[in-house]
N, CA, C and O atoms as CSV, one atom per row, in Angstrom:
chain,resi,resn,atom,element,x,y,z
A,1,MET,N,N,95.240,77.752,69.490
A,1,MET,CA,C,95.394,78.921,68.832
A,1,MET,C,C,96.262,80.051,69.752
A,1,MET,O,O,96.254,79.840,70.965
A,2,SER,N,N,96.811,80.919,69.394
A,2,SER,CA,C,97.847,82.085,70.386
A,2,SER,C,C,97.027,82.701,70.795
A,2,SER,O,O,95.976,82.672,70.155
A,3,ARG,N,N,97.068,83.350,71.741
A,3,ARG,CA,C,97.184,84.918,72.041
A,3,ARG,C,C,97.108,85.748,71.244
A,3,ARG,O,O,96.269,86.613,71.495
A,4,PHE,N,N,97.764,85.873,70.172
A,4,PHE,CA,C,97.854,86.988,69.592
A,4,PHE,C,C,96.638,86.706,68.277
A,4,PHE,O,O,96.074,87.717,67.858
A,5,ALA,N,N,96.415,85.909,67.910
A,5,ALA,CA,C,95.809,85.511,66.922
A,5,ALA,C,C,93.979,85.801,67.603
A,5,ALA,O,O,93.032,85.965,66.834
A,6,ASN,N,N,93.876,85.804,68.730
A,6,ASN,CA,C,92.585,86.082,69.376
A,6,ASN,C,C,92.632,87.748,69.453
A,6,ASN,O,O,91.563,88.250,69.107
A,7,GLU,N,N,93.572,88.614,69.805
A,7,GLU,CA,C,93.696,89.481,69.464
A,7,GLU,C,C,93.581,90.007,68.192
A,7,GLU,O,O,93.126,91.147,68.283
A,8,ARG,N,N,93.783,89.697,67.086
A,8,ARG,CA,C,93.675,90.573,65.545
A,8,ARG,C,C,92.534,89.966,65.199
A,8,ARG,O,O,92.217,89.982,64.010
A,9,ARG,N,N,91.621,89.255,66.244
A,9,ARG,CA,C,89.944,88.616,65.571
A,9,ARG,C,C,89.280,89.865,66.316
A,9,ARG,O,O,88.191,90.220,65.865
A,10,MET,N,N,89.873,90.672,67.548
A,10,MET,CA,C,88.870,91.094,68.800
A,10,MET,C,C,88.575,92.682,67.554
A,10,MET,O,O,89.429,93.400,67.034
A,11,THR,N,N,87.141,92.741,67.447
A,11,THR,CA,C,86.626,94.229,66.780
A,11,THR,C,C,87.391,95.636,67.527
A,11,THR,O,O,87.421,95.779,68.749
A,12,LYS,N,N,87.893,96.462,66.710
A,12,LYS,CA,C,88.253,97.668,67.120
A,12,LYS,C,C,87.445,98.348,67.599
A,12,LYS,O,O,86.306,98.112,67.196
A,13,THR,N,N,87.597,99.567,68.726
A,13,THR,CA,C,86.389,99.933,69.194
A,13,THR,C,C,86.521,101.521,68.974
A,13,THR,O,O,87.690,101.883,69.112
A,14,SER,N,N,85.944,102.196,68.777
A,14,SER,CA,C,86.112,103.618,68.303
A,14,SER,C,C,86.095,104.287,69.617
A,14,SER,O,O,85.296,103.999,70.508
A,15,PRO,N,N,86.962,105.147,69.697
A,15,PRO,CA,C,87.141,106.140,71.277
A,15,PRO,C,C,85.231,106.869,71.446
A,15,PRO,O,O,84.617,106.855,72.513
A,16,ALA,N,N,84.863,107.226,70.591
A,16,ALA,CA,C,83.848,107.396,70.975
A,16,ALA,C,C,82.926,106.823,72.001
A,16,ALA,O,O,82.511,107.196,73.099
A,17,GLU,N,N,82.680,105.295,70.882
A,17,GLU,CA,C,82.256,104.422,71.586
A,17,GLU,C,C,82.540,103.879,73.202
A,17,GLU,O,O,81.779,103.783,74.165
A,18,PHE,N,N,84.358,103.500,72.983
A,18,PHE,CA,C,84.684,103.336,74.231
A,18,PHE,C,C,84.232,104.792,75.449
A,18,PHE,O,O,83.744,104.587,76.560
A,19,ILE,N,N,84.403,105.550,75.143
A,19,ILE,CA,C,83.912,106.655,76.135
A,19,ILE,C,C,81.999,106.718,76.569
A,19,ILE,O,O,81.474,106.991,77.649
A,20,ARG,N,N,81.416,106.380,75.358
A,20,ARG,CA,C,79.756,105.863,75.812
A,20,ARG,C,C,79.829,104.519,76.776
A,20,ARG,O,O,79.168,104.294,77.790
A,21,GLN,N,N,80.590,103.899,76.299
A,21,GLN,CA,C,80.393,102.415,77.403
A,21,GLN,C,C,81.044,102.682,78.596
A,21,GLN,O,O,80.461,102.452,79.656
A,22,VAL,N,N,82.150,103.128,78.582
A,22,VAL,CA,C,82.849,103.630,80.057
A,22,VAL,C,C,81.517,104.575,81.141
A,22,VAL,O,O,81.379,104.435,82.357
A,23,ARG,N,N,80.851,105.324,80.399
A,23,ARG,CA,C,79.669,106.392,81.116
A,23,ARG,C,C,79.021,105.219,81.714
A,23,ARG,O,O,79.001,105.049,82.933
A,24,ALA,N,N,78.272,104.073,80.531
A,24,ALA,CA,C,77.445,103.391,80.918
A,24,ALA,C,C,77.847,102.280,82.184
A,24,ALA,O,O,77.118,101.646,82.947
A,25,GLU,N,N,78.924,102.327,82.083
A,25,GLU,CA,C,79.494,101.068,82.985
A,25,GLU,C,C,79.701,102.013,84.467
A,25,GLU,O,O,79.529,101.405,85.523
A,26,VAL,N,N,80.042,103.383,84.518
A,26,VAL,CA,C,80.165,104.192,85.684
A,26,VAL,C,C,78.508,104.670,86.153
A,26,VAL,O,O,78.468,105.075,87.315
A,27,ALA,N,N,77.363,104.677,85.533
A,27,ALA,CA,C,76.329,104.728,85.699
A,27,ALA,C,C,75.861,103.667,86.455
A,27,ALA,O,O,74.967,103.910,87.266
A,28,ARG,N,N,76.450,102.105,86.312
A,28,ARG,CA,C,76.011,101.173,87.184
A,28,ARG,C,C,76.579,101.128,88.417
A,28,ARG,O,O,75.754,100.803,89.271
A,29,VAL,N,N,77.446,101.287,88.753
A,29,VAL,CA,C,78.612,101.748,89.819
A,29,VAL,C,C,77.568,101.726,91.392
A,29,VAL,O,O,76.392,102.070,91.276
A,30,THR,N,N,77.851,101.504,92.130
A,30,THR,CA,C,76.916,101.795,93.507
A,30,THR,C,C,77.602,102.447,94.108
A,30,THR,O,O,78.201,101.684,94.866
A,31,TRP,N,N,78.014,103.725,94.312
A,31,TRP,CA,C,78.625,104.811,95.061
A,31,TRP,C,C,78.635,104.454,96.369
A,31,TRP,O,O,77.648,103.754,96.596
A,32,PRO,N,N,79.511,104.670,97.624
A,32,PRO,CA,C,79.088,104.200,99.116
A,32,PRO,C,C,78.380,105.872,99.300
A,32,PRO,O,O,78.246,106.547,98.279
A,33,THR,N,N,78.107,106.242,100.182
A,33,THR,CA,C,77.674,107.598,100.596
A,33,THR,C,C,78.657,108.045,101.655
A,33,THR,O,O,79.350,107.291,102.337
A,34,ARG,N,N,78.626,109.586,101.716
A,34,ARG,CA,C,79.963,110.133,102.481
A,34,ARG,C,C,79.956,109.354,104.350
A,34,ARG,O,O,80.939,109.335,105.091
A,35,LYS,N,N,78.647,108.837,104.664
A,35,LYS,CA,C,79.011,108.169,106.407
A,35,LYS,C,C,79.642,106.684,105.545
A,35,LYS,O,O,80.828,107.000,105.451
A,36,GLU,N,N,79.556,105.655,105.058
A,36,GLU,CA,C,79.989,104.796,105.008
A,36,GLU,C,C,81.480,105.103,104.509
A,36,GLU,O,O,82.415,104.323,104.689
A,37,THR,N,N,81.598,106.561,103.742
A,37,THR,CA,C,83.240,106.882,103.618
A,37,THR,C,C,83.875,106.950,105.001
A,37,THR,O,O,84.928,106.434,105.376
A,38,ALA,N,N,83.235,107.502,105.500
A,38,ALA,CA,C,83.619,108.523,107.279
A,38,ALA,C,C,84.200,106.625,107.722
A,38,ALA,O,O,85.273,106.168,107.329
A,39,VAL,N,N,83.661,106.203,108.178
A,39,VAL,CA,C,83.172,104.738,108.984
A,39,VAL,C,C,84.205,103.740,108.549
A,39,VAL,O,O,84.969,103.148,109.311
A,40,THR,N,N,84.149,103.615,107.231
A,40,THR,CA,C,85.203,102.917,106.722
A,40,THR,C,C,86.930,103.809,106.946
A,40,THR,O,O,87.865,103.330,107.587
A,41,THR,N,N,86.937,104.500,106.575
A,41,THR,CA,C,88.128,105.610,106.794
A,41,THR,C,C,88.585,105.518,108.216
A,41,THR,O,O,89.811,105.439,108.297
A,42,ALA,N,N,87.921,105.505,109.418
A,42,ALA,CA,C,88.007,105.136,110.700
A,42,ALA,C,C,88.168,104.211,111.498
A,42,ALA,O,O,88.757,103.909,112.536
A,43,MET,N,N,87.233,103.693,110.454
A,43,MET,CA,C,88.141,101.853,110.981
A,43,MET,C,C,89.256,101.720,110.537
A,43,MET,O,O,90.048,101.128,111.270
A,44,VAL,N,N,89.771,102.225,109.135
A,44,VAL,CA,C,91.240,102.094,108.598
A,44,VAL,C,C,92.002,102.319,110.049
A,44,VAL,O,O,92.728,101.528,110.651
A,45,PHE,N,N,91.634,103.537,110.377
A,45,PHE,CA,C,92.974,103.979,111.245
A,45,PHE,C,C,92.859,103.419,112.371
A,45,PHE,O,O,93.819,103.483,113.139
A,46,VAL,N,N,91.865,102.841,112.701
A,46,VAL,CA,C,91.870,102.132,113.786
A,46,VAL,C,C,92.786,101.130,113.901
A,46,VAL,O,O,93.563,101.027,114.851
A,47,MET,N,N,92.709,100.169,112.699
A,47,MET,CA,C,93.188,99.107,112.426
A,47,MET,C,C,94.673,99.036,112.389
A,47,MET,O,O,95.514,98.167,112.622
A,48,VAL,N,N,94.677,100.621,111.902
A,48,VAL,CA,C,96.362,100.633,111.519
A,48,VAL,C,C,97.276,101.106,113.204
A,48,VAL,O,O,98.443,100.856,113.505
A,49,PHE,N,N,96.367,101.732,113.904
A,49,PHE,CA,C,96.780,102.078,115.187
A,49,PHE,C,C,97.159,100.843,115.822
A,49,PHE,O,O,98.286,100.625,116.266
A,50,ALA,N,N,95.581,99.535,115.874
A,50,ALA,CA,C,96.015,98.390,116.459
A,50,ALA,C,C,97.245,97.703,116.037
A,50,ALA,O,O,97.953,97.285,116.953
A,51,ALA,N,N,97.683,97.481,114.692
A,51,ALA,CA,C,98.311,96.548,114.064
A,51,ALA,C,C,100.023,97.718,114.813
A,51,ALA,O,O,100.523,97.371,115.883
A,52,ALA,N,N,100.448,98.620,114.245
A,52,ALA,CA,C,101.078,99.404,115.141
A,52,ALA,C,C,101.709,99.232,116.336
A,52,ALA,O,O,102.908,99.288,116.612
A,53,LEU,N,N,100.636,98.988,117.092
A,53,LEU,CA,C,100.732,99.106,118.901
A,53,LEU,C,C,101.406,97.570,118.947
A,53,LEU,O,O,102.481,97.365,119.511
A,54,PHE,N,N,100.535,96.384,118.194
A,54,PHE,CA,C,100.881,95.194,118.362
A,54,PHE,C,C,102.525,95.471,118.111
A,54,PHE,O,O,103.350,95.577,119.019
A,55,PHE,N,N,102.714,95.532,117.159
A,55,PHE,CA,C,104.130,95.149,116.432
A,55,PHE,C,C,104.655,96.138,117.461
A,55,PHE,O,O,104.666,95.393,118.441
A,56,PHE,N,N,104.877,96.727,117.683
A,56,PHE,CA,C,105.782,97.905,118.579
A,56,PHE,C,C,106.051,96.699,120.050
A,56,PHE,O,O,107.036,96.013,120.326
A,57,LEU,N,N,104.704,96.848,120.754
A,57,LEU,CA,C,104.772,95.332,121.566
A,57,LEU,C,C,105.543,94.350,121.467
A,57,LEU,O,O,106.409,94.125,122.313
A,58,VAL,N,N,105.358,93.639,120.460
A,58,VAL,CA,C,106.385,92.442,119.936
A,58,VAL,C,C,107.377,92.712,119.470
A,58,VAL,O,O,107.897,91.601,119.375
A,59,ASP,N,N,108.004,93.339,119.122
A,59,ASP,CA,C,109.250,93.884,118.855
A,59,ASP,C,C,110.493,94.788,120.581
A,59,ASP,O,O,111.717,94.901,120.648
A,60,GLN,N,N,109.047,95.343,121.946
A,60,GLN,CA,C,109.800,95.500,122.852
A,60,GLN,C,C,110.066,93.937,123.328
A,60,GLN,O,O,111.183,93.660,123.764
A,61,VAL,N,N,109.410,93.280,123.277
A,61,VAL,CA,C,109.379,91.656,124.161
A,61,VAL,C,C,110.374,90.852,123.702
A,61,VAL,O,O,111.118,90.058,124.277
A,62,LEU,N,N,110.201,91.368,121.974
A,62,LEU,CA,C,111.700,90.353,121.582
A,62,LEU,C,C,113.276,90.831,121.471
A,62,LEU,O,O,114.253,90.091,121.357
A,63,ALA,N,N,113.249,92.452,121.544
A,63,ALA,CA,C,114.712,92.864,121.903
A,63,ALA,C,C,114.358,92.794,123.734
A,63,ALA,O,O,115.037,93.743,124.127
A,64,TRP,N,N,113.808,92.304,124.754
A,64,TRP,CA,C,114.191,92.465,125.831
A,64,TRP,C,C,114.714,90.973,125.650
A,64,TRP,O,O,115.907,90.954,125.954
A,65,GLY,N,N,114.298,89.820,125.299
A,65,GLY,CA,C,114.311,88.321,125.104
A,65,GLY,C,C,116.018,88.396,124.896
A,65,GLY,O,O,116.870,87.983,125.684
A,66,VAL,N,N,116.256,89.167,123.367
A,66,VAL,CA,C,117.666,88.821,122.683
A,66,VAL,C,C,118.123,89.829,123.707
A,66,VAL,O,O,118.762,88.916,124.230
A,67,ARG,N,N,118.380,90.824,124.452
A,67,ARG,CA,C,119.226,91.390,125.672
A,67,ARG,C,C,119.123,90.530,126.535
A,67,ARG,O,O,120.302,90.316,126.814
A,68,LEU,N,N,118.086,89.408,127.613
A,68,LEU,CA,C,118.367,89.301,128.635
A,68,LEU,C,C,119.406,87.421,127.956
A,68,LEU,O,O,120.078,86.771,128.758
A,69,VAL,N,N,119.295,87.126,126.943
A,69,VAL,CA,C,119.586,85.914,126.280
A,69,VAL,C,C,121.465,86.673,125.715
A,69,VAL,O,O,122.256,85.734,125.796
A,70,LEU,N,N,121.912,87.465,125.425
A,70,LEU,CA,C,122.708,88.161,124.973
A,70,LEU,C,C,123.212,88.452,126.375
A,70,LEU,O,O,124.039,87.627,126.765
A,71,GLY,N,N,122.935,89.361,127.172
A,71,GLY,CA,C,123.379,89.766,128.884
A,71,GLY,C,C,124.234,91.130,128.180
A,71,GLY,O,O,125.346,91.470,128.584
A,72,ILE,N,N,123.575,91.753,127.183
A,72,ILE,CA,C,123.595,93.658,126.879
A,72,ILE,C,C,122.857,94.159,127.675
A,72,ILE,O,O,121.788,93.812,128.178
A,73,GLY,N,N,123.784,95.397,127.807
A,73,GLY,CA,C,122.702,96.245,129.188
A,73,GLY,C,C,122.713,96.166,130.405
A,73,GLY,O,O,122.593,97.067,131.234
A,74,ALA,N,N,122.888,94.851,130.574
A,74,ALA,CA,C,122.859,94.311,132.348
A,74,ALA,C,C,122.873,95.495,133.312
A,74,ALA,O,O,122.857,95.300,134.528
């Protein structure tokens, strides 16, 4: 059976029913606390800084290696 045949069989939901379903689903969500959000945000910034430092150092080593091999800037 095609995908379009399945879509035709689905019942239509009224806008009001859709809003009720969305509200019921949002009520089931476990929202993070302010502290959890702050800690997670701080960890993201730490990891971004660590990744930036890592890639900077790798770039510097590779640039040094290329200059060494090609004899540029000696």
